[in-house]
C-alpha positions as CSV (number, residue, x, y, z in Angstrom):
1,X,-10.8,21.8,-37.4
2,X,-7.7,19.7,-37.3
3,X,-6.7,17.1,-40.0
4,X,-6.9,13.5,-39.1
5,X,-8.2,10.3,-40.6
6,X,-11.2,9.2,-38.6
7,X,-11.7,5.4,-38.4
8,X,-15.1,3.7,-38.4
9,X,-16.0,2.0,-35.2
10,X,-15.9,-1.4,-36.9
11,X,-12.3,-1.3,-37.9
12,X,-11.0,-4.5,-36.1
13,X,-7.4,-5.0,-34.9
14,X,-6.3,-8.7,-35.2
15,X,-3.9,-8.6,-32.3
16,X,-6.7,-7.9,-29.7
17,X,-8.3,-10.8,-27.8
18,X,-11.8,-11.2,-29.3
19,X,-12.9,-13.7,-26.6
20,X,-12.2,-11.3,-23.6
21,X,-15.2,-9.1,-22.9
22,X,-16.0,-6.5,-20.2
23,X,-18.8,-4.0,-20.0
24,X,-18.3,-0.4,-21.2
25,X,-15.7,1.2,-23.4
26,X,-12.1,1.5,-22.4
27,X,-9.9,4.0,-24.2
28,X,-6.1,3.6,-24.4
29,X,-3.2,4.5,-26.6
30,X,-0.9,2.4,-28.7
31,X,1.9,3.5,-31.1
32,X,0.6,7.0,-31.4
33,X,-3.0,6.2,-32.0
34,X,-6.1,5.9,-29.8
35,X,-8.1,2.6,-29.5
36,X,-11.2,1.5,-27.7
37,X,-11.9,-1.9,-26.2
38,X,-15.6,-2.7,-26.3
39,X,-17.7,-5.9,-26.3
40,X,-14.7,-8.2,-26.6
41,X,-13.1,-6.4,-29.5
42,X,-10.6,-3.6,-30.1
43,X,-10.9,-0.9,-32.8
44,X,-8.9,2.2,-33.8
45,X,-10.4,5.6,-33.0
46,X,-7.7,7.7,-34.7
47,X,-5.3,7.1,-37.6
48,X,-2.8,9.6,-38.8
49,X,-2.5,13.4,-38.6
50,X,-0.5,13.5,-35.4
51,X,0.9,11.3,-32.7
52,X,-2.0,10.9,-30.3
53,X,-2.2,9.9,-26.6
54,X,-3.7,10.3,-23.1
55,X,-7.4,10.1,-24.1
56,X,-10.3,10.8,-21.7
57,X,-14.1,10.3,-22.1
58,X,-16.4,13.1,-21.3
59,X,-18.8,12.2,-18.4
60,X,-21.7,11.6,-20.8
61,X,-19.5,9.7,-23.3
62,X,-20.3,12.1,-26.1
63,X,-16.7,13.4,-26.6
64,X,-13.1,12.3,-26.1
65,X,-10.3,14.7,-25.0
66,X,-6.8,13.7,-26.2
67,X,-3.3,15.1,-26.7
68,X,-1.8,15.6,-30.1
69,X,2.0,15.9,-30.5
70,X,3.5,18.6,-32.8
71,X,7.1,19.3,-33.8
72,X,8.0,21.1,-30.6
73,X,4.8,21.2,-28.5
74,X,1.6,19.4,-27.7
75,X,-2.0,20.5,-27.8
76,X,-5.3,19.3,-26.6
77,X,-8.1,18.3,-28.9
78,X,-11.7,17.2,-28.5
79,X,-13.1,14.5,-30.7
80,X,-16.8,13.6,-30.9
81,X,-17.7,10.0,-29.9
82,X,-18.9,9.2,-33.4
83,X,-15.5,10.3,-34.7
84,X,-17.0,12.8,-37.1
85,X,-15.5,16.0,-35.8
86,X,-12.1,16.9,-34.2
87,X,-11.4,20.3,-32.7
88,X,-8.2,21.8,-31.4
89,X,-8.8,23.7,-28.2
90,X,-5.3,24.8,-27.2
91,X,-2.5,26.5,-29.2
92,X,0.9,25.6,-27.8
93,X,2.9,25.9,-31.0
94,X,4.8,29.2,-31.2
95,X,6.9,30.8,-34.0
96,X,9.7,30.9,-31.4
97,X,10.8,27.4,-30.2
98,X,11.6,28.5,-26.7
99,X,8.0,29.9,-26.3
100,X,6.3,26.6,-27.2
101,X,4.1,24.9,-24.5
102,X,3.7,21.3,-23.5
103,X,0.2,20.2,-22.4
104,X,-0.7,16.8,-21.2
105,X,-3.4,14.7,-19.6
106,X,-6.7,16.5,-20.4
107,X,-9.3,15.2,-17.9
108,X,-13.0,16.2,-17.9
109,X,-14.5,17.5,-14.7
110,X,-17.4,15.3,-13.5
111,X,-20.0,18.0,-14.5
112,X,-18.6,18.1,-18.0
113,X,-18.1,21.9,-17.9
114,X,-14.3,22.0,-17.5
115,X,-11.1,20.2,-18.6
116,X,-8.1,20.0,-16.2
117,X,-4.7,19.5,-17.8
118,X,-1.0,19.8,-17.2
119,X,1.1,22.7,-18.7
120,X,4.6,24.2,-18.4
121,X,3.4,27.6,-19.6
122,X,4.7,29.5,-16.5
123,X,6.9,26.9,-14.9
124,X,9.9,24.7,-15.7
125,X,7.8,21.6,-15.1
126,X,4.2,20.9,-15.6
127,X,1.6,22.3,-13.2
128,X,-2.2,21.7,-13.1
129,X,-4.4,24.1,-15.1
130,X,-8.2,24.4,-15.8
131,X,-10.1,25.6,-18.9
132,X,-13.6,25.5,-20.4
133,X,-14.3,22.6,-22.8
134,X,-13.9,25.0,-25.8
135,X,-10.4,26.0,-24.6
136,X,-11.5,29.3,-23.1
137,X,-10.7,30.8,-19.6
138,X,-7.4,29.0,-19.1
139,X,-6.1,29.5,-15.6
140,X,-3.4,27.9,-13.5
141,X,-4.5,25.9,-10.6
142,X,-1.2,24.8,-8.8
143,X,2.2,26.4,-8.6
144,X,5.6,25.1,-7.6
145,X,6.1,25.1,-3.8
146,X,9.1,23.9,-1.9
147,X,10.4,20.7,-3.3
148,X,7.1,19.7,-4.9
149,X,8.0,20.9,-8.4
150,X,6.0,18.9,-10.9
151,X,2.7,17.1,-11.3
152,X,1.9,14.2,-13.6
153,X,-1.1,11.9,-14.1
154,X,-4.2,12.9,-12.1
155,X,-7.9,12.3,-11.7
156,X,-10.9,14.3,-10.5
157,X,-12.9,13.3,-7.4
158,X,-16.5,12.2,-8.3
159,X,-17.9,15.4,-6.7
160,X,-15.5,17.6,-8.7
161,X,-14.2,19.3,-5.5
162,X,-10.8,17.6,-5.4
163,X,-8.1,16.3,-7.7
164,X,-5.7,13.4,-6.9
165,X,-2.4,13.8,-8.7
166,X,1.0,12.3,-9.0
167,X,3.3,14.9,-7.5
168,X,7.1,14.8,-7.9
169,X,9.8,15.9,-5.5
170,X,13.1,15.3,-7.2
171,X,12.9,11.7,-8.5
172,X,10.4,10.6,-5.8
173,X,6.6,10.7,-6.5
174,X,3.6,10.3,-4.2
175,X,-0.1,10.8,-4.6
176,X,-1.4,14.2,-3.4
177,X,-5.0,15.4,-3.0
178,X,-5.7,19.0,-4.1
179,X,-8.7,21.0,-3.1
180,X,-9.8,22.8,-6.4
181,X,-11.1,25.8,-4.6
182,X,-8.0,26.1,-2.3
183,X,-5.2,24.4,-4.2
184,X,-2.2,25.9,-2.4
185,X,-1.9,23.2,0.3
186,X,-2.1,19.8,-1.3
187,X,-2.6,16.8,1.1
188,X,-0.1,14.0,0.9
189,X,-2.0,10.7,0.6
190,X,0.7,8.1,0.1
191,X,4.2,7.4,1.5
192,X,5.5,4.7,-0.8
193,X,9.2,4.0,-0.5
194,X,9.6,3.5,-4.2
195,X,7.1,6.1,-5.5
196,X,3.4,6.1,-6.3
197,X,1.8,6.9,-9.7
198,X,-1.5,7.2,-11.6
199,X,-4.3,7.7,-9.1
200,X,-7.9,6.7,-10.0
201,X,-10.8,7.7,-7.8
202,X,-13.6,5.1,-7.3
203,X,-17.0,6.2,-8.5
204,X,-18.4,6.3,-4.9
205,X,-15.6,8.5,-3.7
206,X,-14.4,6.1,-1.0
207,X,-11.1,4.8,-2.5
208,X,-8.2,5.8,-4.7
209,X,-6.4,3.2,-6.7
210,X,-2.8,3.8,-7.8
211,X,0.4,2.0,-9.0
212,X,3.3,1.6,-6.5
213,X,6.9,0.8,-7.3
214,X,8.4,-1.6,-4.8
215,X,12.0,-2.5,-5.6
216,X,11.9,-4.2,-9.0
217,X,8.2,-5.0,-8.8
218,X,5.0,-3.0,-9.0
219,X,1.7,-3.2,-7.2
220,X,-1.8,-1.9,-7.8
221,X,-3.0,-0.6,-4.5
222,X,-6.2,0.9,-3.1
223,X,-6.3,3.4,-0.3
224,X,-9.1,5.2,1.6
225,X,-9.4,8.6,-0.1
226,X,-9.2,10.3,3.3
227,X,-6.0,8.5,4.1
228,X,-7.5,7.0,7.3
229,X,-6.4,3.4,6.6
230,X,-3.3,1.8,5.2
231,X,-3.3,1.0,1.5
232,X,-4.5,-2.5,0.4
233,X,-2.5,-4.4,-2.2
234,X,-4.8,-5.7,-4.9
235,X,-2.2,-7.4,-7.1
236,X,1.6,-7.5,-7.7
237,X,3.4,-7.9,-11.0
238,X,6.7,-7.1,-12.7
239,X,5.4,-3.8,-14.2
240,X,2.0,-2.2,-13.8
241,X,0.6,1.3,-14.5
242,X,-2.6,3.3,-15.0
243,X,-5.3,1.6,-12.9
244,X,-8.8,2.9,-13.8
245,X,-12.1,2.1,-12.0
246,X,-15.0,0.9,-14.0
247,X,-18.1,3.2,-14.1
248,X,-19.9,0.8,-11.7
249,X,-16.9,0.5,-9.3
250,X,-17.0,-3.3,-9.6
251,X,-13.7,-3.7,-11.6
252,X,-10.4,-2.0,-12.3
253,X,-8.6,-1.9,-15.6
254,X,-4.8,-1.5,-15.7
255,X,-1.8,-1.9,-17.8
256,X,0.9,-4.5,-17.1
257,X,3.6,-6.6,-18.7
258,X,1.9,-9.4,-20.6
259,X,4.9,-10.9,-22.4
260,X,7.4,-8.5,-24.1
261,X,5.1,-5.4,-23.9
262,X,2.4,-3.7,-21.8
263,X,-1.1,-5.1,-22.3
264,X,-4.6,-4.2,-21.1
265,X,-6.0,-6.2,-18.1
266,X,-9.1,-6.0,-16.0
267,X,-9.8,-7.4,-12.5
268,X,-13.1,-7.7,-10.6
269,X,-13.2,-5.9,-7.3
270,X,-15.0,-7.2,-4.2
271,X,-14.8,-6.5,-0.5
272,X,-13.9,-8.6,2.5
273,X,-15.8,-8.7,5.8
274,X,-13.9,-5.6,7.0
275,X,-14.8,-3.6,3.9
276,X,-11.4,-3.8,2.4
277,X,-11.2,-4.1,-1.4
278,X,-10.1,-7.5,-2.8
279,X,-9.3,-8.5,-6.4
280,X,-10.4,-11.4,-8.4
281,X,-8.4,-13.2,-11.1
282,X,-7.0,-10.8,-13.8
283,X,-8.5,-10.9,-17.3
284,X,-6.1,-10.1,-20.1
285,X,-7.8,-8.2,-22.9
286,X,-5.0,-7.7,-25.4
287,X,-2.0,-9.9,-26.4
288,X,1.2,-8.8,-28.2
289,X,-0.5,-5.4,-28.7
290,X,2.0,-3.0,-27.0
291,X,-0.2,-0.5,-25.1
292,X,1.3,2.9,-24.2
293,X,1.8,2.4,-20.4
294,X,1.9,6.1,-19.5
295,X,-1.0,7.4,-21.6
296,X,-3.5,6.2,-19.1
297,X,-7.0,4.6,-19.5
298,X,-10.5,6.0,-19.6
299,X,-13.6,3.8,-19.0
300,X,-17.1,4.9,-20.0
301,X,-20.4,2.9,-19.8
């Protein structure tokens, strides 16, 4: 078992907005620790031991997968929801620095039986891998092909058959959809001129939300998961990352500039007469908190 100070659920953080409340539990990272926003308050989940990030709830909310940074590598850990037990499930640290591995973005499969993650074990840049939730049976899912030479943030489809991932070709990124059983030919979903990042699949499987860079500004957009219709702009702001659908599909959480730093926001989602998603007024959940914009969000009931 790894060493870490586990913080009680009641440990309040004064910078959070106590008056802002949404349903469920939203995980995020800040300054190397994991926090949870719940019932209008924010509390620390981890404290010390390592630099922590990129948390993800298990489908039943019983565990959290997260990344811990070491001297020259990262590893994936699983923490019980009651914060009583932390287990390291990968071993990326090697006695030889050049043999160390970097692993990122652990994401539970919808059935709770597997964890997908990113690793550079056999490639220059990170590819998608799968493993059991205890770290066993690690296998590579994607491989470099043509100019598509790296993957970043990603999300499972609700049925577990597909993964939507940020794929890089040089400095340009788009959202690709990968068939888990046949991963060799990813489908390009977006064609953003300034890059697309951080896909999030809606619980009903109909839509994928993502962040898009447009010149000096960013948008949170939603696109039909089959790519049959153009993307819909939900909101625009100076900087925005990491949209995440609520478990009910009625809201999206995201990270955006709220003053000098990134803060946590939510926005209610409705639909117009043509069935296109529309956004309500944003609700800012943290102020002067400084959320890690690239660690992503995870929302559980």
